ZAMARVEX-417437 format. One record per residue: residue in one letter; x, y, z of N, C-alpha, C, CB in turn. Coordinates in steps of 0.2 Angstrom, whole numbers. Glycine has a CB too. Example, Ala and Ser with C-alpha at 12.3 -4.5 7.8 and 13.67 -1.06 7.14 Angstrom:
2
> rest / n.x / n.y / n.z / ca.x / ca.y / ca.z / c.x / c.y / c.z / cb.x / cb.y / cb.z
> A / 66 / -28 / 39 / 62 / -22 / 39 / 66 / -16 / 39 / 57 / -22 / 45
> S / 64 / -11 / 35 / 68 / -5 / 36 / 64 / 0 / 39 / 70 / -3 / 29
***
This chain:
113
> rest / n.x / n.y / n.z / ca.x / ca.y / ca.z / c.x / c.y / c.z / cb.x / cb.y / cb.z
> X / 332 / -160 / 21 / 338 / -160 / 17 / 336 / -157 / 11 / 340 / -167 / 16
> X / 330 / -157 / 8 / 328 / -154 / 2 / 328 / -146 / 3 / 321 / -156 / 0
> X / 326 / -144 / 9 / 325 / -137 / 10 / 332 / -134 / 11 / 321 / -135 / 16
> X / 337 / -137 / 13 / 344 / -135 / 14 / 347 / -134 / 7 / 348 / -139 / 19
> X / 346 / -139 / 3 / 348 / -138 / -4 / 345 / -133 / -8 / 347 / -145 / -8
> X / 339 / -132 / -7 / 335 / -126 / -10 / 338 / -119 / -8 / 327 / -127 / -9
> X / 339 / -119 / -1 / 341 / -113 / 2 / 349 / -111 / -1 / 341 / -113 / 9
> X / 353 / -117 / -1 / 360 / -116 / -4 / 360 / -113 / -11 / 363 / -122 / -3
> X / 355 / -116 / -15 / 355 / -114 / -22 / 352 / -107 / -23 / 350 / -119 / -26
> X / 348 / -105 / -18 / 345 / -98 / -19 / 350 / -93 / -17 / 339 / -98 / -14
> X / 354 / -95 / -12 / 360 / -91 / -9 / 365 / -90 / -15 / 363 / -93 / -3
> X / 367 / -95 / -18 / 372 / -95 / -23 / 369 / -91 / -29 / 373 / -102 / -26
> X / 363 / -92 / -31 / 360 / -88 / -37 / 360 / -81 / -35 / 353 / -90 / -38
> X / 359 / -79 / -29 / 359 / -72 / -27 / 366 / -69 / -27 / 356 / -71 / -20
> X / 371 / -73 / -25 / 378 / -71 / -26 / 380 / -70 / -33 / 382 / -76 / -22
> X / 378 / -74 / -37 / 379 / -74 / -44 / 376 / -68 / -47 / 377 / -80 / -48
> X / 370 / -67 / -46 / 366 / -61 / -48 / 369 / -54 / -46 / 359 / -61 / -46
> X / 372 / -54 / -40 / 374 / -48 / -37 / 381 / -47 / -40 / 375 / -48 / -30
> X / 385 / -52 / -42 / 392 / -51 / -45 / 392 / -50 / -52 / 395 / -58 / -43
> X / 386 / -51 / -56 / 386 / -50 / -63 / 384 / -43 / -64 / 382 / -55 / -66
> X / 387 / -39 / -68 / 385 / -33 / -70 / 387 / -31 / -77 / 387 / -27 / -65
> X / 383 / -27 / -81 / 385 / -26 / -88 / 390 / -20 / -88 / 378 / -24 / -91
> X / 393 / -20 / -94 / 398 / -14 / -95 / 394 / -8 / -97 / 403 / -16 / -101
> X / 396 / -2 / -95 / 393 / 4 / -97 / 394 / 6 / -104 / 395 / 10 / -92
> X / 389 / 9 / -107 / 389 / 11 / -114 / 392 / 18 / -114 / 382 / 11 / -117
> X / 397 / 18 / -118 / 401 / 25 / -119 / 399 / 28 / -125 / 408 / 23 / -119
> X / 394 / 26 / -129 / 392 / 30 / -135 / 396 / 28 / -141 / 392 / 37 / -133
> X / 395 / 32 / -146 / 399 / 31 / -152 / 405 / 34 / -152 / 395 / 34 / -158
> X / 411 / 31 / -154 / 417 / 34 / -153 / 418 / 40 / -158 / 423 / 29 / -154
> X / 422 / 45 / -156 / 423 / 50 / -161 / 427 / 48 / -167 / 426 / 56 / -158
> X / 426 / 51 / -173 / 429 / 50 / -179 / 436 / 53 / -178 / 426 / 53 / -185
> X / 442 / 49 / -179 / 448 / 52 / -179 / 452 / 51 / -185 / 452 / 48 / -173
> X / 449 / 53 / -191 / 452 / 52 / -197 / 456 / 59 / -199 / 447 / 50 / -203
> X / 461 / 58 / -203 / 465 / 64 / -205 / 463 / 66 / -212 / 472 / 63 / -204
> X / 458 / 63 / -215 / 457 / 64 / -222 / 450 / 68 / -222 / 457 / 58 / -226
> X / 449 / 72 / -227 / 442 / 75 / -228 / 438 / 71 / -233 / 443 / 82 / -231
> X / 432 / 72 / -234 / 428 / 69 / -239 / 431 / 69 / -246 / 421 / 71 / -239
> X / 433 / 75 / -248 / 436 / 76 / -254 / 442 / 72 / -256 / 437 / 84 / -255
> X / 446 / 71 / -251 / 452 / 67 / -251 / 450 / 59 / -252 / 457 / 68 / -246
> X / 445 / 57 / -248 / 443 / 50 / -248 / 440 / 48 / -254 / 439 / 49 / -242
> X / 436 / 52 / -257 / 432 / 50 / -263 / 435 / 47 / -269 / 428 / 56 / -265
> X / 441 / 50 / -271 / 445 / 47 / -277 / 448 / 40 / -275 / 450 / 52 / -279
> X / 450 / 40 / -268 / 452 / 33 / -266 / 447 / 28 / -266 / 455 / 34 / -259
> X / 441 / 30 / -265 / 435 / 25 / -265 / 434 / 23 / -272 / 429 / 28 / -261
> X / 434 / 28 / -276 / 433 / 26 / -283 / 438 / 21 / -286 / 432 / 32 / -288
> X / 444 / 22 / -285 / 450 / 18 / -287 / 449 / 11 / -284 / 456 / 21 / -285
> X / 447 / 11 / -277 / 446 / 4 / -274 / 441 / 0 / -277 / 445 / 5 / -267
> X / 435 / 4 / -279 / 429 / 0 / -282 / 431 / -2 / -289 / 423 / 5 / -282
> X / 435 / 1 / -293 / 437 / -1 / -299 / 442 / -6 / -299 / 440 / 5 / -303
> X / 446 / -7 / -294 / 451 / -12 / -294 / 448 / -19 / -292 / 456 / -10 / -288
> X / 442 / -19 / -290 / 439 / -25 / -289 / 441 / -28 / -282 / 440 / -30 / -294
> X / 439 / -34 / -281 / 440 / -38 / -274 / 447 / -41 / -275 / 435 / -43 / -272
> X / 452 / -38 / -273 / 459 / -41 / -273 / 460 / -47 / -269 / 464 / -35 / -272
> X / 456 / -48 / -264 / 456 / -53 / -259 / 451 / -59 / -261 / 455 / -51 / -252
> X / 448 / -59 / -267 / 443 / -64 / -269 / 446 / -70 / -272 / 438 / -61 / -274
> X / 442 / -75 / -272 / 445 / -82 / -275 / 446 / -81 / -282 / 440 / -87 / -274
> X / 443 / -77 / -286 / 443 / -77 / -293 / 449 / -72 / -296 / 437 / -75 / -296
> X / 453 / -69 / -291 / 458 / -64 / -293 / 463 / -68 / -297 / 461 / -61 / -287
> X / 465 / -74 / -294 / 471 / -77 / -297 / 469 / -82 / -303 / 475 / -81 / -292
> X / 462 / -82 / -305 / 460 / -86 / -310 / 461 / -84 / -317 / 453 / -88 / -309
> X / 464 / -78 / -318 / 466 / -75 / -325 / 472 / -79 / -328 / 468 / -68 / -324
> X / 472 / -79 / -334 / 477 / -83 / -338 / 484 / -79 / -337 / 476 / -83 / -346
> X / 489 / -83 / -335 / 495 / -80 / -333 / 499 / -78 / -340 / 500 / -86 / -330
> X / 503 / -73 / -340 / 506 / -71 / -346 / 511 / -76 / -348 / 509 / -64 / -345
> X / 513 / -76 / -354 / 518 / -81 / -357 / 525 / -79 / -354 / 518 / -81 / -365
> X / 528 / -84 / -352 / 535 / -83 / -350 / 540 / -82 / -356 / 537 / -89 / -345
> X / 545 / -78 / -355 / 550 / -77 / -360 / 556 / -80 / -358 / 551 / -69 / -361
> X / 558 / -85 / -362 / 564 / -89 / -361 / 570 / -85 / -362 / 564 / -95 / -365
> X / 575 / -87 / -357 / 582 / -83 / -358 / 587 / -87 / -362 / 585 / -82 / -351
> X / 585 / -93 / -364 / 589 / -97 / -369 / 585 / -100 / -374 / 593 / -102 / -365
> X / 589 / -102 / -379 / 585 / -105 / -385 / 583 / -112 / -383 / 590 / -104 / -391
> X / 578 / -114 / -386 / 576 / -121 / -385 / 580 / -126 / -387 / 569 / -122 / -388
> X / 583 / -125 / -393 / 588 / -130 / -396 / 594 / -131 / -392 / 590 / -128 / -403
> X / 597 / -125 / -389 / 603 / -126 / -385 / 601 / -130 / -378 / 605 / -118 / -383
> X / 595 / -129 / -375 / 593 / -132 / -369 / 593 / -140 / -371 / 587 / -130 / -366
> X / 590 / -141 / -377 / 589 / -148 / -379 / 596 / -152 / -380 / 585 / -149 / -385
> X / 600 / -148 / -383 / 607 / -151 / -384 / 611 / -152 / -378 / 611 / -147 / -389
> X / 610 / -148 / -373 / 613 / -149 / -367 / 610 / -155 / -363 / 613 / -143 / -362
> X / 604 / -156 / -364 / 600 / -161 / -360 / 602 / -168 / -363 / 593 / -161 / -361
> X / 603 / -168 / -370 / 605 / -174 / -373 / 612 / -176 / -371 / 604 / -174 / -381
> X / 617 / -171 / -371 / 624 / -172 / -369 / 624 / -175 / -362 / 628 / -166 / -370
> X / 620 / -172 / -358 / 620 / -174 / -351 / 617 / -181 / -350 / 616 / -169 / -346
> X / 612 / -183 / -354 / 610 / -190 / -354 / 614 / -195 / -356 / 603 / -190 / -358
> X / 619 / -193 / -361 / 623 / -198 / -364 / 630 / -198 / -361 / 624 / -196 / -371
> X / 631 / -194 / -355 / 637 / -193 / -352 / 638 / -200 / -348 / 637 / -188 / -346
> X / 645 / -203 / -348 / 646 / -209 / -346 / 645 / -210 / -338 / 653 / -211 / -347
> X / 646 / -205 / -334 / 645 / -206 / -327 / 639 / -202 / -324 / 651 / -203 / -324
> X / 634 / -201 / -328 / 628 / -197 / -325 / 624 / -200 / -319 / 623 / -196 / -331
> X / 624 / -207 / -319 / 620 / -210 / -313 / 624 / -213 / -308 / 615 / -215 / -316
> X / 631 / -211 / -308 / 635 / -214 / -303 / 635 / -211 / -296 / 642 / -214 / -306
> X / 629 / -212 / -293 / 629 / -210 / -286 / 628 / -216 / -282 / 622 / -205 / -285
> X / 630 / -216 / -275 / 630 / -222 / -271 / 623 / -225 / -271 / 633 / -220 / -264
> X / 618 / -220 / -271 / 611 / -223 / -270 / 609 / -227 / -276 / 606 / -217 / -269
> X / 612 / -226 / -281 / 610 / -230 / -287 / 612 / -237 / -288 / 612 / -226 / -294
> X / 616 / -239 / -283 / 619 / -246 / -283 / 617 / -250 / -277 / 627 / -246 / -284
> X / 616 / -257 / -278 / 614 / -261 / -272 / 620 / -261 / -267 / 613 / -268 / -275
> X / 618 / -260 / -261 / 623 / -260 / -255 / 626 / -253 / -255 / 628 / -265 / -256
> X / 624 / -248 / -259 / 627 / -242 / -259 / 635 / -241 / -260 / 625 / -238 / -252
> X / 637 / -246 / -264 / 644 / -246 / -266 / 645 / -245 / -274 / 647 / -252 / -264
> X / 649 / -240 / -276 / 650 / -239 / -283 / 655 / -244 / -285 / 652 / -231 / -284
> X / 653 / -248 / -291 / 658 / -253 / -293 / 665 / -249 / -295 / 655 / -256 / -299
> X / 670 / -253 / -295 / 677 / -251 / -296 / 678 / -248 / -303 / 682 / -256 / -294
> X / 674 / -252 / -308 / 675 / -250 / -315 / 672 / -243 / -316 / 673 / -255 / -319
> X / 667 / -241 / -312 / 664 / -235 / -313 / 667 / -229 / -310 / 657 / -235 / -311
> X / 672 / -230 / -306 / 675 / -225 / -302 / 679 / -220 / -306 / 680 / -228 / -297
> X / 682 / -222 / -312 / 685 / -218 / -316 / 680 / -213 / -319 / 689 / -222 / -322
> X / 674 / -215 / -320 / 669 / -210 / -323 / 667 / -205 / -318 / 663 / -214 / -325
> X / 667 / -207 / -311 / 666 / -202 / -306 / 671 / -196 / -306 / 665 / -205 / -300
> X / 677 / -198 / -307 / 683 / -193 / -306 / 682 / -189 / -312 / 689 / -197 / -306
> X / 680 / -191 / -318 / 680 / -187 / -324 / 674 / -182 / -324 / 679 / -191 / -331
> X / 668 / -185 / -321 / 662 / -181 / -320 / 662 / -176 / -314 / 656 / -185 / -320
> X / 667 / -177 / -310 / 668 / -173 / -304 / 663 / -175 / -298 / 667 / -166 / -306
> X / 661 / -181 / -298 / 656 / -183 / -293 / 660 / -186 / -287 / 652 / -188 / -296
***
C-alpha cells in the first residue's frame, strides 16, 4: 500500500513538473516617448521644486484667512432677531407626541412654517 502511494505521488509530481513552465524573457521594452531630453529637463526641474504634492505634509500649511461677504454686526443682528422670533422652534419634533399646541399655530402661520 505504501509503494502504491509513493508511485502515485511520484507520477503526480512528474505531471506537475511537466506542466509548469516559465515565461520567456522578451528583454527591455523600447522607449516610446515623444519628448527629447531637452524638453524633459525643464519639466523635471519644475517638478523637483514643486515638492511632493502627494505627501502628508502638503496640507499642513496654514490656510489663508477667509474674506467675509457680510459685516459681522449685520450677521449678529440677524441671529439675535431670529433667536427672539416668536415661532422659531415650532416644529412637530419639538413637542411631546409630535403635536404643535393650538395656541402656537398662529405663530407658525406668521413664520411660514
